[in-house]
N, C-alpha and C positions, 0 to 999 in steps of 0.2 A: 542518537536515533538516526537511522538511515532508511530511506525509502527510494525504491525505483518505481516511477509513476509512468504508466503507459496510457495514452489516450486510445480507447478501444471502441469498436463498433459493437462488440459483444465479448463477454468473458464468462467463464464458469470454472468451478472447482469441484472435484470429486474426491471422495474418501471411500476406499474399498468398493468402487464401482457405483456409489450413490452420490448424486449431485447434492452438495450441501450449500451451494451459493451460486447465483448467476445474475448477470445484468445484461442489458442491451447497451446502448450508447452511454459512455461515461469513462470512468477511470479504473484501471486495475492498479492497486497499490500493493507492492511487495514490501513488507515492513520488517525491519530488523531493530532489535532493542539492545542497547549497550548497557554495561554494568553500572554506569553513572547516571543513567536516565531517570527522570522523575516526572512529577506532574507538570513542571514547567516545560519540559520537552514535549509532553503530550499536547498541551495547549498550543505551543508553537507549531507543531507538525500538523495538527488538525486544522488550524487556522490557515496555514500555508496551502495545504492540499485543497481545501474548500475554495480558496480565493485565486488559485493559479489561473491565469487567463491564457488558456491553451486551446480553446475551441474557437473556430472561425466565426466572425461576424458576417454581416451581409456583404461586406467589401472583401471578404476572403482573408482578413487579417486575424491573427490569433489575439482576440480581444474579449473573449467571453469565458467565464469560469463555469465549472460544473454546477455551481449553485444557480447562476443565471440561466443556464441551459435547462435546469430541472432534470438533469441526468442523475445517474447512480454511481456508487463507488463499491468495488469489490476489494476488500482488504484481506491479504493473505500473509500470515506470519512467515518470516524467512530469516532464521538465524544465520544462514550461510552468507548474508550480506556482510557479516563480520569475519568472514574467512580470510585468513592471512596465507597467501601463497608465495611469499618471498623466499622461504627456505624449503628445500626438498620438493617432493612431488605431491605430497598429501597436505591439503589445507589444514591449518590449525584454527580452531574455533574458540580459543580462550578469550578472545575479545568480545564475545557475545555474552549478554546477561544470562544467568542461569534461569531455568524455566519458572521458578517460584517468583522471580523478579519480573521476568519478561511477560508472562501471561497477563497479569493484571494491567500492565501498561499497554499491551496490545489491545485488550478489551476497552481500556479507557480511551484510546484513540478512536476506536469504532464508535463508542458512546458519544464522544465529543463531535464527531462528524455527523452522527444522527441528530444530535441536539442542535446543530446548525441548520437542520432542515433537509439534509440529504437522505435519500434511500441508501442504506448501507447493507451490503451482504458480506458474509465472512467465510473464510476457510475454517479449518478446525485446528486450533493450536496444538502443536506437537505431533500431528498425524502426518503420515505419508500422503501427499496430495498430488493429484493430477490437475494441472491448470491448463485451460485452453483459452486462447484469446485470438481476436482478429484486430490487430493493431491498426489504428487509423492514422495515416500520415506517411510513414510511421512517425509518431511523436513519443519519445521516451526521454524522461528526465530523471536525474538523480538529485535527491534532497538529503541534506544532512543538517541536523540541528546545530546552531552556533555553539 
């Protein structure tokens, strides 16, 4: 499982011109699912995202998590995180889990984040989405399950 996490002042996602998810301050998570991922990776990823200390405290140090801040998370599925561009000019996506495997795991990560007490918004799995964000910092991190 791979995630690109961006600390944002705001973020939203649209499908066919209709906004399906939006947050103010919080995290935008672009989430890719690999073919070997399971419930163990779901737990690890959700725990890690919720606990990342990437928001500033009163001293200006990155020392607060999205949970501590009471902020929100927008999770957008993104199989292209498993794109392999080493050969040729067109990426290969054979490293991404098939939709019937990926969608339940994507939804499970969203559910696990919500169960931790976070407000969670979502994109729409498998849809062509337009994502807008106002990156704060900028702070962008890449997470990959062990």
